[in-house]
N, C-alpha and C positions, 0 to 999 in steps of 0.2 A: 201916389202919382202914377198915372198910366203911361207906359212907354212901349211903343212898337218899334222893333229894330229889324230892318231887312239885311240879309247877307247872301252871299253866294254869287253875286254879279261879277262882272269883269268882261274879259274878251272871250268870245266864242267863235268857232269856225263855222262857216256855212255848212249846213248838214249835220253839225255837231249838237251837243246838248249842254245845258246848264240847269242847275237846280237852285232856285231862290228859296230862302227861308224867311219867315216872319215870326220872330219870337216876341212874346209879350211879358211885361211885368206889370202887376197891378190890374190885370185884365184876364178874363178867361174866355178863350175862343169858342169853346164847344156850345154854349147856349146862344151864341151870336152868329151873325153873318160876317164873312170876311171876303173882301174884294181885292183883287189885284188890278191896278190901273197902270197905264204907261203913258209917257209923254215923250214924243220924238221932238228933236229940235225944230222949232218953228211951227209946231202943230199943237192942237188941243190935246188935253189929257183924255184918254179913252179907256173905257172898261175893257179888261182882258178876260177875267174869269171870276166867278162867284162860287162860294160854297156857303150854304145856309146851315142853320143849326142842325137840321135833320140829316145833313150830308148830301143833299141834292146839289148838283153842280150845273153850271152853265158857262158858256164861252162865247166870245165874239167870233164871228165867222172866220176871220183870217187865221185864227189859231186853233180852230177845231181840228181834232185828230192829231195835233202836234203838241199841244200843251195839256197838262193835267194838274188841276188844283186838288190838294188833299190836306187833311188835318190829322195831326197826331195829338190826341187829347192828353195822353200821358206826359208828353213833352210840352204841351201847350204851345204848339208851333204849327203854322200853316206853311205849306210848300207850294211852289209852282215849278213843276218839272217841264222844262222846255226842250223839246226834241226837234230834229229837222230844222234847225235854226236858219233863218234867212236874214240877209242884210236889213230888210225892212223891220225886223224885230228890234233893231237898235233903238234904245230909248232909256229914259229913267223909269224904273218900275217902283210903284208905291203900293204899300199894303194899307188897306183901310179896314176898319172893323166897327161893328156896332149892332144894336138890336135889329135894325132894318138895313138891308143892303143898299137901298136907295138913299139913305141918309146916315152915313157912318158918323160915329162920334169920336173916333180916334184914328190916327194915321201915323205912318212912319216918315222918316226923312227922305226916303227914296234911295235907290241904288242903280248905278249905271250898268247897263248891259250893252255891249258893243259886239256886233257880229260882222266880222271882216276876215278876209284871208290875208 
């Protein structure tokens, strides 16, 4: 049974940093694409960052130069390093994964990130 589990969320300060992790059981990240999405209260779920099997990454404009998606194949974990946090980064963050980033086959339960002073 495949399970993706996000961790590392919580309360962050404006201008501060948080690192989210997505760990998998029953699934290998390295030959697949992994996507971080987020959903703020009352808003649609939006793509934040993508890493594909070859390691190429892409980001939505609001987080470019602030967030970094990476993958540790040895630990079978994908990370989202979030720097220079802003209150508008407050959302539930979800990890999705699958052969194609546009149509993931597995996802986690989500984790709350709140940016507030």
